[in-house]
N, CA, C and O atoms as a Tinker XYZ file with bonds, in Angstrom:
   260  protein
     1  N    110.493000  107.236000   99.735000    73     2
     2  CA   109.200000  107.611000   99.830000    64     1     3
     3  C    108.271000  106.352000  100.213000    63     2     4     5
     4  O    108.290000  105.407000   99.425000    81     3
     5  N    107.541000  106.272000  101.244000    73     3     6
     6  CA   106.743000  105.088000  101.441000    64     5     7
     7  C    105.250000  105.603000  101.871000    63     6     8     9
     8  O    104.913000  106.066000  102.961000    81     7
     9  N    104.388000  105.374000  100.607000    73     7    10
    10  CA   103.068000  105.619000  100.892000    64     9    11
    11  C    101.856000  104.601000  100.678000    63    10    12    13
    12  O    102.115000  103.675000   99.910000    81    11
    13  N    100.914000  104.615000  101.086000    73    11    14
    14  CA   100.101000  103.520000  100.645000    64    13    15
    15  C     98.573000  104.031000  100.301000    63    14    16    17
    16  O     98.043000  104.777000  101.123000    81    15
    17  N     98.009000  103.741000   99.383000    73    15    18
    18  CA    96.684000  104.072000   99.059000    64    17    19
    19  C     95.651000  102.985000   98.661000    63    18    20    21
    20  O     95.931000  102.229000   97.730000    81    19
    21  N     94.679000  102.889000   99.203000    73    19    22
    22  CA    93.538000  101.948000   98.980000    64    21    23
    23  C     92.469000  102.128000   98.242000    63    22    24    25
    24  O     91.724000  103.082000   98.468000    81    23
    25  N     92.217000  101.210000   97.212000    73    23    26
    26  CA    91.147000  101.163000   96.251000    64    25    27
    27  C     90.314000  100.127000   96.340000    63    26    28    29
    28  O     90.814000   99.107000   95.865000    81    27
    29  N     88.961000   99.955000   96.872000    73    27    30
    30  CA    88.233000   98.770000   97.126000    64    29    31
    31  C     89.134000   97.918000   98.111000    63    30    32    33
    32  O     89.605000   98.310000   99.179000    81    31
    33  N     89.285000   96.595000   97.493000    73    31    34
    34  CA    89.863000   95.454000   98.242000    64    33    35
    35  C     91.324000   95.515000   97.821000    63    34    36    37
    36  O     92.086000   94.655000   98.263000    81    35
    37  N     91.784000   96.472000   96.993000    73    35    38
    38  CA    93.235000   96.342000   96.652000    64    37    39
    39  C     94.293000   97.276000   97.604000    63    38    40    41
    40  O     93.844000   98.267000   98.180000    81    39
    41  N     95.295000   97.012000   97.694000    73    39    42
    42  CA    96.279000   97.664000   98.506000    64    41    43
    43  C     97.404000   97.939000   97.486000    63    42    44    45
    44  O     97.768000   97.080000   96.683000    81    43
    45  N     97.981000   99.275000   97.562000    73    43    46
    46  CA    98.837000   99.623000   96.823000    64    45    47
    47  C    100.165000  100.278000   97.568000    63    46    48    49
    48  O    100.072000  101.176000   98.404000    81    47
    49  N    101.304000   99.743000   97.173000    73    47    50
    50  CA   102.460000  100.184000   98.217000    64    49    51
    51  C    103.366000  100.714000   97.105000    63    50    52    53
    52  O    103.462000  100.250000   95.969000    81    51
    53  N    104.036000  101.799000   97.638000    73    51    54
    54  CA   104.885000  102.512000   96.905000    64    53    55
    55  C    106.484000  102.157000   97.442000    63    54    56    57
    56  O    106.829000  102.317000   98.612000    81    55
    57  N    107.270000  101.713000   96.500000    73    55    58
    58  CA   108.916000  101.087000   96.934000    64    57    59
    59  C    109.640000  102.109000   96.312000    63    58    60    61
    60  O    109.455000  102.596000   95.197000    81    59
    61  N    110.680000  102.447000   97.348000    73    59    62
    62  CA   111.808000  103.247000   96.874000    64    61    63
    63  C    112.828000  102.404000   95.971000    63    62    64    65
    64  O    112.812000  101.176000   96.060000    81    63
    65  N    113.683000  103.027000   95.133000    73    63    66
    66  CA   114.276000  102.335000   94.255000    64    65    67
    67  C    115.132000  101.177000   94.622000    63    66    68    69
    68  O    115.165000  100.153000   93.939000    81    67
    69  N    115.947000  101.379000   95.900000    73    67    70
    70  CA   116.518000  100.144000   96.651000    64    69    71
    71  C    115.509000   98.926000   96.960000    63    70    72    73
    72  O    115.934000   97.771000   96.956000    81    71
    73  N    114.191000   99.213000   97.222000    73    71    74
    74  CA   113.209000   98.229000   97.758000    64    73    75
    75  C    112.864000   97.692000   96.147000    63    74    76    77
    76  O    112.808000   96.476000   95.969000    81    75
    77  N    112.721000   98.271000   95.422000    73    75    78
    78  CA   112.188000   97.846000   94.060000    64    77    79
    79  C    113.416000   96.955000   93.452000    63    78    80    81
    80  O    113.025000   95.994000   92.789000    81    79
    81  N    114.739000   97.095000   93.552000    73    79    82
    82  CA   115.853000   96.347000   93.205000    64    81    83
    83  C    115.869000   94.963000   94.119000    63    82    84    85
    84  O    116.154000   93.833000   93.723000    81    83
    85  N    115.524000   95.329000   95.313000    73    83    86
    86  CA   115.522000   94.029000   96.254000    64    85    87
    87  C    114.354000   93.148000   95.809000    63    86    88    89
    88  O    114.600000   91.950000   95.672000    81    87
    89  N    113.287000   93.525000   95.599000    73    87    90
    90  CA   112.135000   92.772000   95.096000    64    89    91
    91  C    112.365000   92.010000   93.737000    63    90    92    93
    92  O    112.041000   90.838000   93.541000    81    91
    93  N    113.064000   92.973000   92.693000    73    91    94
    94  CA   113.374000   92.226000   91.528000    64    93    95
    95  C    114.374000   91.188000   91.709000    63    94    96    97
    96  O    114.226000   90.205000   90.983000    81    95
    97  N    115.381000   91.182000   92.529000    73    95    98
    98  CA   116.350000   90.048000   93.090000    64    97    99
    99  C    115.681000   89.011000   93.483000    63    98   100   101
   100  O    115.827000   87.857000   93.081000    81    99
   101  N    114.889000   89.426000   94.325000    73    99   102
   102  CA   113.885000   88.179000   95.037000    64   101   103
   103  C    113.372000   87.334000   93.980000    63   102   104   105
   104  O    113.649000   86.136000   93.910000    81   103
   105  N    112.639000   87.931000   93.171000    73   103   106
   106  CA   111.828000   87.353000   92.106000    64   105   107
   107  C    112.766000   86.608000   91.009000    63   106   108   109
   108  O    112.361000   85.672000   90.319000    81   107
   109  N    113.858000   87.061000   90.955000    73   107   110
   110  CA   114.929000   86.281000   90.066000    64   109   111
   111  C    115.297000   85.332000   90.792000    63   110   112   113
   112  O    115.177000   84.238000   90.241000    81   111
   113  N    115.797000   85.310000   92.061000    73   111   114
   114  CA   116.222000   84.283000   92.954000    64   113   115
   115  C    115.333000   83.221000   93.322000    63   114   116   117
   116  O    115.655000   82.076000   93.638000    81   115
   117  N    114.112000   83.743000   93.247000    73   115   118
   118  CA   112.956000   82.773000   93.994000    64   117   119
   119  C    113.181000   82.033000   95.080000    63   118   120   121
   120  O    112.957000   80.827000   95.183000    81   119
   121  N    113.778000   82.993000   96.174000    73   119   122
   122  CA   113.940000   82.561000   97.344000    64   121   123
   123  C    112.722000   82.703000   98.465000    63   122   124   125
   124  O    112.555000   83.834000   98.921000    81   123
   125  N    112.130000   81.971000   98.792000    73   123   126
   126  CA   110.924000   82.227000   99.612000    64   125   127
   127  C    111.044000   82.668000  101.164000    63   126   128   129
   128  O    110.077000   83.095000  101.795000    81   127
   129  N    112.250000   82.526000  101.668000    73   127   130
   130  CA   112.656000   82.868000  102.925000    64   129   131
   131  C    112.791000   84.352000  102.702000    63   130   132   133
   132  O    112.190000   85.087000  103.485000    81   131
   133  N    113.515000   84.893000  101.717000    73   131   134
   134  CA   113.974000   86.265000  101.411000    64   133   135
   135  C    112.701000   86.919000  101.126000    63   134   136   137
   136  O    112.562000   88.009000  101.682000    81   135
   137  N    111.844000   86.560000  100.473000    73   135   138
   138  CA   110.425000   86.896000  100.084000    64   137   139
   139  C    109.469000   87.277000  101.410000    63   138   140   141
   140  O    108.776000   88.283000  101.562000    81   139
   141  N    109.639000   86.280000  102.208000    73   139   142
   142  CA   108.770000   86.609000  103.309000    64   141   143
   143  C    109.451000   87.566000  104.214000    63   142   144   145
   144  O    108.754000   88.380000  104.820000    81   143
   145  N    110.759000   87.558000  104.375000    73   143   146
   146  CA   111.423000   88.714000  104.947000    64   145   147
   147  C    111.298000   90.092000  104.643000    63   146   148   149
   148  O    111.345000   91.086000  105.367000    81   147
   149  N    111.078000   89.906000  103.052000    73   147   150
   150  CA   110.823000   91.388000  102.447000    64   149   151
   151  C    109.332000   91.905000  102.757000    63   150   152   153
   152  O    109.069000   93.107000  102.768000    81   151
   153  N    108.488000   91.021000  102.980000    73   151   154
   154  CA   106.928000   91.098000  103.220000    64   153   155
   155  C    106.871000   91.670000  104.488000    63   154   156   157
   156  O    106.169000   92.640000  104.773000    81   155
   157  N    107.771000   90.942000  105.417000    73   155   158
   158  CA   107.387000   91.422000  106.860000    64   157   159
   159  C    108.191000   92.737000  107.216000    63   158   160   161
   160  O    107.794000   93.442000  108.144000    81   159
   161  N    109.298000   93.067000  106.502000    73   159   162
   162  CA   110.193000   94.216000  106.880000    64   161   163
   163  C    109.450000   95.567000  105.961000    63   162   164   165
   164  O    109.306000   96.671000  106.486000    81   163
   165  N    109.095000   95.325000  104.782000    73   163   166
   166  CA   108.806000   96.560000  103.963000    64   165   167
   167  C    107.288000   96.598000  103.898000    63   166   168   169
   168  O    106.773000   97.611000  104.371000    81   167
   169  N    106.488000   95.676000  103.399000    73   167   170
   170  CA   105.256000   95.581000  103.159000    64   169   171
   171  C    104.148000   95.758000  104.382000    63   170   172   173
   172  O    103.193000   96.536000  104.360000    81   171
   173  N    104.490000   94.885000  105.412000    73   171   174
   174  CA   103.492000   94.808000  106.461000    64   173   175
   175  C    103.467000   96.289000  107.148000    63   174   176   177
   176  O    102.399000   96.891000  107.262000    81   175
   177  N    104.654000   96.821000  107.581000    73   175   178
   178  CA   104.541000   97.910000  108.375000    64   177   179
   179  C    103.771000   99.295000  107.456000    63   178   180   181
   180  O    103.563000  100.386000  107.984000    81   179
   181  N    103.471000   99.014000  106.207000    73   179   182
   182  CA   102.722000   99.907000  105.657000    64   181   183
   183  C    101.390000   99.745000  105.675000    63   182   184   185
   184  O    100.665000  100.735000  105.588000    81   183
   185  N    100.818000   98.353000  105.800000    73   183   186
   186  CA    99.572000   98.098000  105.695000    64   185   187
   187  C     98.899000   97.396000  106.984000    63   186   188   189
   188  O     97.679000   97.518000  107.095000    81   187
   189  N     99.529000   96.748000  107.860000    73   187   190
   190  CA    98.995000   95.978000  108.908000    64   189   191
   191  C     98.097000   96.889000  109.496000    63   190   192   193
   192  O     97.190000   96.209000  109.978000    81   191
   193  N     97.895000   98.068000  109.697000    73   191   194
   194  CA    97.077000   98.875000  110.567000    64   193   195
   195  C     95.996000   99.536000  109.875000    63   194   196   197
   196  O     95.242000  100.372000  110.373000    81   195
   197  N     95.968000   98.982000  108.364000    73   195   198
   198  CA    94.892000   99.607000  107.602000    64   197   199
   199  C     93.536000   98.677000  107.527000    63   198   200   201
   200  O     92.675000   98.794000  106.655000    81   199
   201  N     93.515000   97.799000  108.533000    73   199   202
   202  CA    92.145000   97.189000  108.353000    64   201   203
   203  C     92.019000   96.071000  107.331000    63   202   204   205
   204  O     90.952000   95.458000  107.300000    81   203
   205  N     93.098000   95.704000  106.402000    73   203   206
   206  CA    92.706000   94.813000  105.454000    64   205   207
   207  C     92.579000   93.423000  105.656000    63   206   208   209
   208  O     93.573000   92.798000  106.026000    81   207
   209  N     91.283000   92.726000  105.429000    73   207   210
   210  CA    91.354000   91.410000  105.923000    64   209   211
   211  C     92.260000   90.568000  105.490000    63   210   212   213
   212  O     92.455000   89.556000  106.164000    81   211
   213  N     92.959000   90.767000  104.376000    73   211   214
   214  CA    93.886000   89.734000  103.748000    64   213   215
   215  C     95.173000   89.673000  104.498000    63   214   216   217
   216  O     95.945000   88.741000  104.276000    81   215
   217  N     95.467000   90.611000  105.384000    73   215   218
   218  CA    96.596000   90.572000  106.333000    64   217   219
   219  C     96.241000   90.188000  107.824000    63   218   220   221
   220  O     97.065000   90.392000  108.716000    81   219
   221  N     94.996000   89.627000  108.084000    73   219   222
   222  CA    94.351000   89.042000  109.516000    64   221   223
   223  C     95.212000   87.665000  109.677000    63   222   224   225
   224  O     95.191000   86.840000  108.763000    81   223
   225  N     95.956000   87.443000  110.844000    73   223   226
   226  CA    96.464000   86.405000  111.240000    64   225   227
   227  C     97.947000   86.205000  110.430000    63   226   228   229
   228  O     98.523000   85.117000  110.404000    81   227
   229  N     98.419000   87.310000  109.837000    73   227   230
   230  CA    99.591000   87.064000  109.340000    64   229   231
   231  C    101.024000   86.548000  110.314000    63   230   232   233
   232  O    101.950000   85.822000  109.952000    81   231
   233  N    100.852000   87.062000  111.344000    73   231   234
   234  CA   101.993000   86.947000  112.577000    64   233   235
   235  C    102.295000   85.505000  112.487000    63   234   236   237
   236  O    103.470000   85.142000  112.547000    81   235
   237  N    101.206000   84.534000  112.330000    73   235   238
   238  CA   101.531000   82.979000  112.504000    64   237   239
   239  C    102.569000   82.423000  111.380000    63   238   240   241
   240  O    103.101000   81.330000  111.579000    81   239
   241  N    102.877000   83.199000  110.145000    73   239   242
   242  CA   103.751000   83.046000  109.276000    64   241   243
   243  C    105.071000   83.617000  109.406000    63   242   244   245
   244  O    106.024000   83.271000  108.706000    81   243
   245  N    105.112000   84.445000  110.259000    73   243   246
   246  CA   106.529000   85.102000  110.574000    64   245   247
   247  C    107.514000   84.333000  111.285000    63   246   248   249
   248  O    107.155000   83.313000  111.873000    81   247
   249  N    108.701000   84.699000  111.299000    73   247   250
   250  CA   109.658000   84.066000  112.160000    64   249   251
   251  C    109.551000   84.312000  113.521000    63   250   252   253
   252  O    109.142000   85.441000  113.795000    81   251
   253  N    109.782000   83.630000  114.384000    73   251   254
   254  CA   109.862000   84.044000  115.883000    64   253   255
   255  C    111.133000   84.753000  116.149000    63   254   256   257
   256  O    112.234000   84.269000  115.885000    81   255
   257  N    110.944000   85.910000  116.677000    73   255   258
   258  CA   112.159000   86.656000  116.906000    64   257   259
   259  C    112.374000   86.726000  118.417000    63   258   260
   260  O    113.353000   87.315000  118.875000    81   259
């Protein structure tokens, strides 16, 4: 289940169990490449079209595909 709710300037993203486990592993490993990939594949698709200014210009940080 992937949903997003906004409250003020905060963005809340709901992760399924597999995504939560992956995020925990990224936190333990402290791998910045894996963290960026997680943000690109899981977080951004849920929030990029929601008009949040904190995500403006994020494309310049993503890997060129």
